[in-house]
N, C-alpha and C positions, 0 to 999 in steps of 0.2 A: 737564322734567328727567327724569322717569321714562321718558318715551318715548325720550329720547336714550340713557339707560342701557340700556334694552331693545334699542335698535338696535345699540349697541356690543357688547353681550353676544352678540347674534345674529350679528354680523359675525365676532367672534372664534370662535364655534362653527363657523360656516360655513367660515372659513379653516382651522381645525384639521381639519375633516372633509375638505376638499379636499387637505390635506397627506397625510392618511392614505390617501385614495383614490389619490393620485398617486404616493406613494412607499412605501406599505405600512406605514410607521411614521413618525409625526411626531416630529421632534426636540423639539417643544414638550412632548409628552405621554409620551415614552419614559422608562421607568424604567431608570436607569443601575445596572448591577450590577458589583460588583467580582469579577474572575476572577483567581486566582493560579496561578502555574506555576513549575516548576523553571527557574532561569535558564539552566542548561546542558544542557537536554534536546534537543539538536540531532539531527535537524531537526524534531522534533515541536512544540516550543515553546521559544523562546530570545529573548534580548534583544539588540538592536543599536541604538545611538544612541537609547536609552531608548524603543524601540518593540518591541512584541511581534511576533515573526515566527515562521514555522514552519507546518507542516501543520495541527496541531490549532487553532492560533490562527485560521488562515484558515477552517477548517471551522466553528468556533463562530460566527465573524462571519457566514458564509453561512447557517448554520442559523437564526440569530436575525434575519436581515435583514428579514423581513416580520412580525416579532412586535412586541410592545409593550416589548421589553427591548433595551437597548443595552449591550454588554459594554465594561467598562473593565479593562485588564489591569495586573497588577503582578507583577514578577519576584521570586522568593524565593531566597535562598541556602540556607535550611534547609527541606528538604521537610517535616519533621515540624511546623514552625511553620505551613506552608501548610495542612496538614490541620487544625491547631488553629483557624486563622482561619475555615475553612469550617464546622467542627463547632460553633464558637461563634457563628456567624452574622455575623461582621464581613465576611467574604467569602461570596459566594453559590455560586461554582463553582471547583473545582480541576481543572486539565487534567492528563492523563496518569496517571490512577488505574487500578490493577488492582483487581479485586473480591476480597474475602475475606469469610468469614462475619461477622467482627467489623465490617468496613467496611460491610457491608449493613445493620447495625443503626445505624450512625452517620450514613450518607449516603443520599441517594436517587440512583439510577442510571437513566438512560434504558435501554430494553431493547436499543437499537442501540449497539454500540461505535463509537468514532471510528475505530479501526483495529485490525487484528489483527497481532501481531508474532510471527514465527516465531523461535524461539530455536535457534541453530545454532552448530556448531564451525567456526571458520576456521583453516586451516593453510597452510603454505607449499606451493606447487604442486609443489615438488621432493620433498616428503615422500611416502613410500609408504603413505599412509593413504587407505582407500577407504570405510570405514564407521565408525560411531560407536564400535564396540567396539575399533577400532584406537587410540582415544584413551587407553584405560586404560593405566596405567603411565607416563604422561607428565605433564609440568607444564602446567597450563592456566591462563591468565590470564582474569580477569573483573573486573567492577566490584564493589568490596567493599561488604558490608552491603546486598545487594540480593537480589531474587528469583533472579537468575542464580546467585549464590553458593549459595543454598539448594538450587537444583536440581542443581548440581554435587555438592553433598554427598550428595544422594539418589542421584545417578548412581553415585558411588563409584569407587574405583580410580584416582583422579587426585590429583596434588598441586596445590592451588589457590594461585595468587598474585594478590593484590589490586592493583587499579589504581584511580586516582581518575577517569580519563576513558578513553573509547574511543581517543583519540589516543595516549595513553601505552601502552595495551595493544597497539595495532596496531604501534607503533614497536618495542616489545619483541619482538613476533612476527616482524616483518620482519628484525630483527637477530639472531634466533636465541636470544634470552634466555628465551623460553618456546616450548613445542612447539605450542600452540594457543591461540586466544582464543575465549571463549564469550560470546554476547550476542544481541541482537535484530538479525536479518539486515538489515532495511531501514535501521536506524540505522548499522550497521557499513558497509554498502555505500555509504551516503551519504558517510561519511568517506573510504572508499577512493577513490571517484570524485572527491570534492572535492580530495583531496591527491595524486591521480594515482598511487596506490600499485599496483604490479603484483606478480605472483608469488604471489597469495593465492587460495585457493579454499575452498569449504565442503566438509564431509565428510558424506556420507550424507544422510538425511532429517532435518528439524528434530527436536530432542529434545522440544520442546513448542511449543504455540501459545497465546499469551496475548492475550486481548482487552483493549484499553485504552479507558477510558470517561471521560466528564465526570462528576465527582462533584458533586452538588448538595446544598446545605444541607437538612437533613431537614424543615424547616418551609416549604419552597418547592416544593410539588408542582406548582403552575401553571408555574413556571419549568422544572422537569424535563419536564413535558408539552410545553412550547413547544420545548425542545431536541429532544425525540424527534420531534415533528411536522416540525421543520425538517430533521433528518437524513433522515427519510423523503422529504421534498420534494427535497432536493438529490441523493439517490440516484436518484430517479426522473427528474429533469430533466437529469441528466448533469453537474451542477456538481461533485459529489463526485469523479467520475472525472477531471475537468479539474484539480482541485487535487491529486489523487493523482499524476497524471502529471507535474505541475509539480515536485513535491517528490521523487518516488521513481523515476521512469522515465527511463532513459538512452536518449536518442533515437538512431536509426540514422543513420549518416553516409551521404551519397550513395554512397560506395564500397561500404559494407556492403549497401545496398539492391540495388545492381547485382550484387554477389556472390551474394546470396540468390536473386534472380530467375534468374541464370545457372545456379546449381546446380540449381534446380528444372526449368529448361528442358532442361538436359543429362540429367536423370534420366528424361525421357520415353523415352529409348532403352533404359533398363533395365527391360524389361517382357516379358511373355509374352502377346501378344494376336494369335494367329493369325487372319488374315483380318479383323481389326477396325481396322486402321490405327493411327494414333498414339494413345497414351494420355495420361494426365495425369502430372504430376510434382510433387513437393513437396520443400521444403527447410526445415530448422530451424536457427537460429543459437543457440548456447548461450552462457551467460555466460563459459564457459571460452574462447570464441573458436572452438571447433570447429563444423563444419558437418556435418549429416547429411542425406542426400537419398534419395529412393526414387521409383520409378515404379509405374504400374498393374500389378497382377497379377490373375489370374483364378482363381477357384475354381469348377470346373465350367464350363458353357457360358455363364452369364450373370452370376454374382455376382462383383463386383469387391471386392478389398480396397482400402481407402483408402490412397493413397500417403503422406498426412500421418500416418496412424496408424503405418504401417510405419517412417517416418523417426523418429518420436518413440519407438517401441519400440526402434529401434537405439540411440538415445541412452541410454535407460533401461538397456538391456542392458550398455552400456559404463560404467554407473555415473555418467553425466553427466545430472543431473536438473534443472538450472536453465536453463529455456528463456527465451530473450530475444525471439526473433521467429520467425514462421513465414510461409510462403506456399505456395499451391497454384496451379499453372498448368494451363490447359486445353491441348488438343491444338494449338491455334494459338499457344501461348506466352503468352497473356494471363493475368494473375493474377486468379483469381475469388474471389468471396465464399465463406466457408466454409459447409458444410452444417450443419444443426442438430446432427447427430451429431458432426461435427468440432469445432464450437464447444464442446459439452459436454465433449469429451475434452481439448481444449486448456485449458479453464478449470481443470482439476485441477492444472495446473502453475503457477497463480497468476493474479491479476487483472491483473498488469502485463505479461503477454505481449503483444507487438505483432504485429498481423496486417497484412502487406503485400498490398494488392489493388488492382485497377484499377476505380474507379467508372465510368470510360469509357475507351475504347481510347486507350492512350498516356498516361494520367493515373494516377499512382501515389498511393496514400493509405496511411497507417499508422494503424490504430485499435487501441486496447486491446481485448482480447478481450471485456471486459464491455460495450463499446459494441455488440457484436453479439448480446448476450443480452437476452431480454425481462426487464423489471423484475418481480420476484416479489412485491414488497410487503413483503419481509422483509429489512431492511437488513443484519442480521448475516450472513445466508446469502450475501450478495454480497461479503463481506470476503475 
């Protein structure tokens, strides 16, 4: 009897070990943790058909995939109650949390944010506003009782109108009921793209950048460490970029790819290269739909200016700062991979900039700029 019991126990242990080795986390031994989120925080975390969807939900699942924790999600209508459930220990993680000195005393935070949000002003394209100072003296919509509203109060000189959702605020902006709408750019662009809203643009540079974190119960440091290690892993192996692209990046159409390549190829003629034959060309496509291009120039007998840098500086000089895609073509017209200097320069315009290039002759690929950068080991710096 004892031999049989030992045999059965050994078999169960061996089976559990095989599951862990095979799948990284055994469903038998995984600790299920309750994770709460704002029901309407589209597209970071939201509920549809009683299932948690959104960028942050996907990121947390991926980060904990090979840990001993299994997330279970619950949507909340009241964000203050969500925080109370985590601080009280009933839930272990809250999604979509910004850090404050008080929250740092109540929760544990991974050092790596789940995402950085740029807070920007959106206006109608027909309005003659070119920088954030032009916003003063106008009525600006934003979500009420949020960080956005407090930042607007600090900005000053505007009349604030509260809205319950981004959809309501964007509708009011489109209809001329407010002069601008202020909020997180990635969230607002998601709504604009989803609802096919045209005629809106951002003004100037973002007013602020806010990192968003997973907030962990203060007595669960091992869970916090597991989330941090998972975030580092998916940043390094490219999983994070795939999720980011899925939720935030608008892909180029075949027509736009052709237009981008054609503009870069035509720009090869706009050069000063005496006795050196054809030069390179570059083109950049902006969120506004405008295209800027430039060809090779020479400073002295040997030093070339980068066509890509020239095209991007043209856009910046025009006040057009939101880059959607770039490409650089060689003298033979093929799109090449960006140089290290070009990659670093393009990265300043955002992690979601697409690079169109030819891995092999006649084969086009579009990569996010972060796919062309070496992993630094510091997740937050890659946001």
